[in-house]
C-alpha positions in Angstrom: 0.0 0.0 0.0 1.3 3.5 -0.9 2.7 5.5 2.0 1.0 8.6 0.5 -2.4 8.2 -1.0 -4.5 10.7 -3.0 -7.9 10.8 -4.5 -10.2 13.4 -6.1 -13.6 13.8 -4.6 -15.6 16.5 -6.4 -13.2 19.4 -6.9 -11.1 18.5 -3.9 -7.8 16.5 -4.0 -7.4 14.6 -0.8 -3.9 13.7 0.1 -3.3 11.3 3.0 0.0 10.5 4.8 -0.4 6.7 5.2 2.2 5.2 7.6 0.0 4.8 10.6 2.3 2.2 12.1 5.0 5.0 12.3 2.6 7.8 13.2 2.9 8.8 9.6 6.6 9.7 9.9 7.7 11.0 6.6 10.1 9.2 4.3 11.9 11.1 1.5 9.6 9.3 -1.0 6.6 10.7 0.8 8.0 14.2 0.8 8.7 14.0 -3.0 5.3 12.5 -3.7 3.6 15.4 -1.9 5.7 18.0 -3.8 4.9 16.3 -7.2 1.1 16.4 -6.4 1.3 20.1 -5.5 3.4 20.9 -8.6 1.1 19.0 -11.0 -2.4 20.2 -10.0 -4.6 20.0 -13.1 -5.0 23.5 -14.6 -8.5 22.7 -16.1 -10.4 23.6 -13.0 -11.1 20.0 -12.0 -9.3 20.5 -8.7 -10.0 23.7 -6.8 -8.7 22.8 -3.4 -6.4 20.3 -1.6 -6.9 18.7 1.8 -4.0 17.1 3.6 -4.5 14.6 6.5 -3.0 11.6 8.2 -4.2 8.0 8.4 -4.6 6.0 11.6 -6.4 8.3 13.9 -3.3 9.3 16.0 -1.2 11.7 13.9 -1.2 14.1 11.0 2.5 13.4 10.6 5.2 12.9 13.2 8.1 14.4 11.4 10.8 13.0 9.2 11.6 9.2 9.6 14.6 9.5 11.9 16.4 6.4 10.6 17.2 8.4 7.4 19.5 10.7 9.4 21.9 7.8 10.1 23.3 8.2 6.5 24.5 11.8 7.2 28.3 11.9 7.2 29.2 15.4 6.0 27.9 18.9 6.3 26.7 18.7 2.7 24.4 15.9 3.7 22.7 18.2 6.2 22.6 21.1 3.8 21.2 18.9 1.0 18.5 17.6 3.4 17.4 21.1 4.4 17.4 22.2 0.8 15.3 19.1 -0.2 12.7 19.9 2.5 12.7 23.5 1.6 11.9 22.6 -2.0 9.0 20.4 -0.8 7.6 23.2 1.3 8.1 25.7 -1.5 6.0 23.3 -3.8 3.2 23.3 -1.2 3.3 27.1 -0.9 3.4 27.6 -4.7 0.5 25.2 -5.3 -2.0 27.2 -7.4 -5.0 26.1 -5.4 -5.8 26.6 -1.7 -4.3 23.9 0.6 -6.0 22.9 3.9 -4.2 20.9 6.6 -6.8 18.9 8.5 -4.7 18.0 11.6 -5.7 15.2 13.9 -3.4 14.3 16.8 0.4 14.7 16.6 1.7 17.2 14.1 5.4 17.6 14.8 8.7 18.2 13.0 8.4 17.9 9.2 4.7 17.3 9.6 4.3 20.6 11.4 6.4 22.3 8.7 4.1 21.0 6.0 1.0 22.1 7.9 2.5 25.6 8.4 3.1 25.8 4.6 -0.5 25.2 3.9 -2.9 28.1 3.4 -5.4 27.1 6.2 -5.1 24.8 9.2 -8.0 23.3 11.1 -7.6 20.6 13.8 -9.3 18.2 16.1 -9.2 18.7 19.9 -6.4 16.1 20.1 -3.9 18.4 18.3 -0.3 18.3 19.5 1.8 20.7 17.4 5.4 21.6 17.7 9.1 21.0 17.1 10.5 19.2 20.2 14.0 19.1 18.8 15.7 20.8 21.8 14.6 17.7 23.8 15.0 15.0 21.2 17.5 15.4 18.3 19.5 18.6 18.9 19.1 19.7 15.3 17.6 23.1 14.1 14.9 24.5 11.9 15.9 26.3 8.7 15.5 30.1 8.7 12.7 29.8 6.1 10.7 27.5 8.5 11.3 29.9 11.4 10.1 32.9 9.2 7.0 31.0 8.2 6.1 30.0 11.7 6.8 33.5 13.0 4.5 35.0 10.5 1.7 32.6 11.7 2.3 32.7 15.5 4.6 35.5 16.3 8.3 35.3 16.9 8.1 35.2 20.7 5.8 32.3 20.8 7.9 30.3 18.2 11.0 30.9 20.3 9.3 29.8 23.5 7.8 26.7 21.8 11.1 25.6 20.5 13.2 26.5 23.5 10.9 24.6 25.9 10.2 21.8 23.4 6.5 21.8 24.4 3.6 21.0 22.1 0.8 23.4 21.5 -2.7 22.0 22.0 -5.8 23.0 20.1 -7.1 25.9 22.2 -3.8 27.7 22.3 -3.2 27.0 18.6 -6.4 28.7 17.8 -5.8 31.6 20.1 -2.4 32.4 18.5 -3.7 32.1 15.0 -2.0 28.8 14.0 -5.3 27.1 13.3 -8.6 28.8 12.4 -10.8 26.4 14.3 -10.9 23.0 16.0 -13.5 20.3 16.1 -14.2 17.8 18.8 -13.0 14.7 17.0 -11.5 13.4 13.8 -14.9 12.6 12.1 -16.1 16.2 12.7 -12.7 17.5 11.5 -12.9 15.6 8.2 -16.5 16.7 7.6 -15.5 20.3 8.2 -12.4 19.9 5.9 -14.6 18.7 3.1 -17.1 21.6 3.6 -14.3 24.1 3.8 -12.7 22.8 0.6 -16.1 22.9 -1.2 -16.5 26.5 -0.1 -13.1 27.5 -1.4 -13.9 25.9 -4.7 -16.7 28.5 -5.1 -14.3 31.4 -4.7 -12.6 33.3 -7.6 -9.6 31.1 -8.3 -7.4 33.9 -9.6 -8.0 36.0 -6.5 -6.9 33.1 -4.3 -3.9 32.3 -6.5 -2.7 35.9 -6.6 -3.1 36.3 -2.8 -1.2 33.1 -2.2 1.7 34.1 -4.5 1.9 37.7 -3.2 2.1 36.4 0.4 4.7 33.8 -0.5 6.8 36.5 -2.1 6.6 38.7 1.0 7.8 35.9 3.1 10.6 34.8 0.8 12.0 38.3 0.9 12.7 37.9 4.6 14.7 34.6 4.4 18.2 34.6 6.0 21.4 32.7 5.3 21.5 29.7 7.6 24.0 27.2 6.2 26.5 27.8 9.0 23.7 27.1 11.6 22.6 23.9 9.9 26.1 22.6 9.8 26.6 23.6 13.5 23.8 21.4 14.6 23.7 18.5 12.2 27.5 17.8 12.4 27.6 18.0 16.2 28.2 15.2 18.6 24.9 16.1 20.2 22.9 15.5 17.1 24.5 12.1 16.5 24.0 11.1 20.2 20.4 12.6 20.2 19.5 10.6 17.1 20.6 7.3 18.6 19.1 8.1 22.0 15.7 8.9 20.3 15.7 5.7 18.3 16.6 3.7 21.4 13.9 5.6 23.4 16.5 6.9 25.8 17.0 10.4 27.2 19.9 12.2 25.6 22.7 13.8 27.6 23.6 17.0 25.9 27.3 18.3 25.9 27.0 21.3 23.6 29.7 19.9 21.2 
């Protein structure tokens, strides 16, 4: 069975992360499949909106599959990884139709980055959103991700969320503007996602497309150089140790080296 499935219902393309046994942790193949779907939306009006969700009832997506980091040997590996993820998020942002993240349960790491790149985010009451990397892996977010999150939530809240490694729940996420609404359970969430996508399909498509692109350009103008910071974290002893501790379900002991 495909680890990322998609089907068109009416004028909505439904994309589902489908690794429930791994809380929908994202492989590189899943990232690329998502980017391809966003880049190749039909231009004949048959698709007017996209809804992203996760299978299994427990997670939207729990970040990148950590085992893939074991292959990192050089700084270029880390830089290539971040560039690869940035290209995927760029594809989501450049998608010509509105994108809705329907978030049930855990939405962390790469999954949270994808949700943040969508146009709209709605969630169930079980939402757990964040980037607990200061507690788990010891890596860092790219500057583009931080800019995107800061635009959504405010820089102070992003800094506090990452520094403390805590996860935002639904009520707080709505209060800070990360999500527009939350529903009591997954079934209600998916019903609302379908209704929202159908509503978006009735809006003037060029208005939506121009607004998306103008806002993307505004955000892109604020991106900072970050290759030295990526190398600092991904090539550290702490990252290597944190990765293995995470996979072994042990608590890492940070050294700052």
